[in-house]
N, C-alpha and C positions, 0 to 999 in steps of 0.2 A: 603672437598668441601667448597668453599667460601660461604659467606652469600647469601642465596637465599630466604630471607623472606622480605616482604615489610617493609619500614622504619617506617610506622605508624601502631601500633598495636591497635586494637579496642576491642578485646576479652580478656578474662582472661588469663594473661600471663602464669600461671602455666598449664592451659589446653593446650595451644599451645605448650609449652615445651614438655609436655608428648606426644603429637601427633608427634613431631619431634624427639622423643627419646633423648631429651636434658634436662639438669637441668634448672630451672628457671633462675639462674644466668648465665648459659651458653648462653641461648637465649638472655638475656638482654645485655650481654657484646659483644657477637659475631654477633648479628643480629639486633641491634638497635644503635642509636646514643648516648645512655646513657654514654659510656665511654668518648666520646668527650665532652659531655655537662658538665661532672663532673671532667674533667681533671685538673682544677685549684682549686678544692675544697679539703678540708681535708678529711682524712679517715673516721672520725665519720660522717660527713655530707653526704659523698658518701654512706656509709652503710645505713643511715637513709632513704635517697631517694630511694635506691635500694629496701628496704623493702616496702616503700610506693607504688612503681610501681608494685611490684610483687603482693601485696595485693589489688591493685587498690584503694588506699586511696587518696582521694582528686583528684587534677588535676596534679599530679606530672609528668606523662608521657607527657601530652600535653605541659606543661611548658618546660620540658627538650627538647622536639623536637623543639619547637620554639626557644629555646636558642642556638640551633645548626644551626640556619640560620640567615642571615642578609638580610636587604632589603626585597625583596618579596619572596625569597627562591624558585625561579623557578626551577623545576626538570630538571636535566641534565643527559646525558648518552653518551656513546662512541660507535660509529658505529662499530669499530673493535671488541669491547667486545661483541656486539650483534652477530656478525658473529661467534665468538668463542663459544658463548653460544649455538647458534643454531646447530653448528657442534657437540658439546659435549653433550648437554642436550635436544635439540629439542625445547627449548624456552629460552627467555632472561629474565633478572631480573634487578631490580634497585639496583645499588651498592651504599653503604654508602659513599665510597671514592669520588665518583663523585659529591655528593650532600652536601659536607661540604663547609662552607664559603670560598670564594676566590680561589676555585679550578677551574682552567681554562682548564687544560689538563689531559688526562688519565695518571695515574702513571705507567701503564703497557706499553701502546703503544705510549705515547708521543703526541697523536693527540689532537687537540682542541675538547672540548666537544660540544655536541649539546644540546640546551635548548628548552623546549616546548614554542611555541608562546602563550603568555597570553594577554588577553584583557587589554587595557591600564588602565582601572579603576577597574579591578578585585581586590577584597579585599582578597579573599580566594582562594587557589589553591589546588585542589583535583586531585589525579592521579587514574584513573580507568582502565588504559590500560598498557600493557607490553611495554617496550621500542621499541620492534620490530614493534609495531602497531602505533608508533608515527612518526610524520614528524617534526623534530626539526630544529632549525636554529643554525648556528655556533655561539658560544659565542664570545663576543667582548673581546679582550685582554686588560684589564685595568692595569695589572701588568706586567712589563718587567722582564726578567731574570736578575740576579739571585734571585730577590725578590720573584717571583712566585714560584720558585723551593724550596726556603727556607720555605715559608709558607705551601707548600704542604707537605714537609717532617715533619714539626712540627705538622700539622693537622693529618696526618696519624699516627704519633707517639702517639698523644693523643687518637686516636681511638683504638690503640692496647695496650696501657699501662694499667696496673692494679694497680701499686703503686700510692700513693697519698701523696702530701705534702700540708701543710696548706697554705691557700691563703696569709697569712701574710708573709710567707717565700718567696713566689714568688715576692711579692712587695719589699721585702728587696733585693732580687737579682736584680730587675729592678733598684733600687736606686744605687746599687753598679755599675751596668753597666753604668748608667748615670754619676756617679762620674768619672769612668775611661775614659769615652768618653770626659769629660771636659765641661759638661754643667754648666753654671754659677749658683752660689748659690744666693738665695734671701731670707734673713731672715734665718729660720731654714730648708728651703726646696730649691727646684730648681726654677729658673726663669721660670714662666709659659709661658711668651711671647716667650722666646728663644726656649723652648721645643716644644710648640704648633706650632710655625712658621715652625720649621724644620720638624716636623711630617707631616704637610700638604704638604710641598714641597716634602717630600719623597714619599708619596703615591699619591698625586694629588687630586684635588677637585672632579674630575669626579668619581673616585673610592669611595671616602668618601660620595659623594652625592648618588650614586647608592646603597650604603649600609645603607643609613640613619644615618651615623655616623659623619657628618660634624659638624663643630663648628667654632666659631670665635677665632682667636689667642688672643683676649683681654679677653676671658672668663677665669676668674681665677679658676673656678671650672669645666672646660671642662674635659670630661672623661679620656683622656690620662694622664693629669697631676695628676688626682686623684689616678691613679695606682702607682704614685711615692711618695705618701704621706703615713705617718704612723700615728698610734695613734687611728684609728677608722676603722670600717668595710667598705668595698667597694663592692657593688654587681655588678659584671662585668661578662659578658659571656666569654666563652673560646675564642671566636673570637677576642674580644677586647684585652685579655691578649696576644694572639699570635701576633697581630698587634704591640703592644707596644714592645714585646720581639724582634721581627724581626727588628723593627726600631732601637732599642738601640744597637743591635748586628751588624747591617750591614749598617747603615747610615754613611755618612761622618762625619768627625770631625766638630762640630758646629762652624759656623762663628760668631765671636764676634759681638754682637749687640750693636749699639750705644745707650747709655742711653738717654732717653728724659728728657728734663727739667721739673721740677715740674710744676704742673698746669693742666689745663683742656686739655685732650688729643683729638686729631682729630679722629672722628669716620669714619669707613668705611661704609658709608651709602649705597653704591651700594651692598655690600655683605649682609648687614643687610636687605636690600630690598628683595634680592633673598631668604634668609632664612625665612624671615617673610611671604612672599607670599606663600612659600611652607607650612609653619605651619598653615596659615589661611585656605588653601585648606584642610589640614588634619582635622582641627576642623570642617569645613563644612561637610566633608564626614562622620563624626561620629555623626552628629546631627540626633536625632530620628525624624521620620516622624511626622508632625504636630507641630514641634517646631517653635516658632517665637522669634527671638532675634534682638536687635539693632546692628548696626554696631559697636558701642562702646563696647558692651558686647562681640561681636565676636572677636575684637582685644584684649580685655582684656584677654579672654580665650587663645588667641594665644601668649600672653605675649609681645605684641608690640604696645599697644595703645599709650603710651607716646612718643615713638620714631616716630610713624607714624603721630601723631597729630602735632608735631613740624617740620616734614620733608616731608609733604605730596607731595609737588611738586617734591622732589628729590627721591621719591620712586614709580616710574611708575608701576612696577610689582605688588606691593601690592595694589596700587590704582586701577589697572584694575581688580584684584580679588574682591576688595570691590564693584566696580561698577557692576560686574557680579552678585555678591551676592544680590545686591539691587533689582534685578528683579526676584529673586527666591521666592518660597513660604516660605522660612525660614526667610525672612526679615520682621522685625516688621512693617516697613513703606515701603511696597512693591511698588516700582516704576513701573508705567505703567500697573498695573493690577487692583488695587482697583479704584472704580469710582472717589473718591475724587482726587486721584493723576492723573488719566487720564485727568480729567477736568483741573486740575492745570497746567499740562504739555501741555495742548492744544491738547491732542490726541483725544478728543471728546468733543462735546458741552453739 
C-alpha cells in the first residue's frame, strides 16, 4: 500500500513505526520527505540525519521538512486520487508526491493539482483535515512541458532513491554539463552573468518569485552559480539542485553575450526596487512586537540602504513600503500618531 501517513511527524518515530508494523527506517524513507530532502547529500551525512530524526535529536525533522518545500509550501492534492482512495480505503490521505517543490500535476492521473487557499499574510501552514474535507483551488501552471515533466520525474526519483552521492560529485557533474552546453568561461569558472541570465529566462521571474528564489543576474554569488563552483561547501536544498540540473540538461544552447566595456555598469534599478521592496516587507513581518527602529536601520537590515538613498525617486515600490512603515508602531519616528508629529504635520493643534 502507498504511504498513508501524514507528512509531518510529531511523535517519537520509533513508536509510530511499531504501531504501523514498520521499521523506523522504513517509516522514515517510505512515509516522510526525508529521502527527497537528503537526495543530494552524501551517505555519511544522510545516515547521521536519519539517526537524529529517529532519536528526535535537535530539530532535524523540522529542518528536513522545510527543506522539501519552497515558497510557502501550500498543501496540494489530486481530486482523482481522493476518489480512488475513498473507493479503496474509505478515506483519503496526503501524498508526498503531490507536495514536493514545483509539482503541478498528479503523476498518476496527469491532472492539475488543487491547493489549499491560504491567507495572504499567513506565515505558517498547518493541515488538520484530510484532502476529502478540503476545498482547494487549481494550481497555476508556472512551468510548461517538458520542463514540468522533467522536474516531476527527478523529484519522484529523489523521493524513491536510497543510494547517495557526495554533494561535491553533483556539482562536478553540473560543471561538466555547463561545459558541454557551451557556457563561456570567466577566470577559473563560468561567466555568472551568462549563466544567471539564461537561468532566469528558462524558468521565468514569476516562478522564481513565487518560490522565493529570485536573484539579480549581476549577483556574482547568486545561488545557481554557486552550485557550479568548486573548492568549498555549498548548503543548497534538493529543490535548488534539481532546478540547476534541469536547466543545464534541457535549456537551449547559450546565446553569446556581448562583453561590456570596462567601467561602471548600469544598474537595473526597477528590478532592484522590486526585490528590495519585497525584502523590506519580509524584515517588517519578522519584527517582534514592541520593536521601534528607524527607516535607515530598516533598510540596512534589508541590505538596500545605500541603493535606496541614492535612487529614492527611481524606486517607487520601496518608497511606498517605507512610507507605509512610517505610520506603524514599529517606526521610531512614527508619523501621524505621536502628538509631536501630529502637531508638526498639522493634524491637530
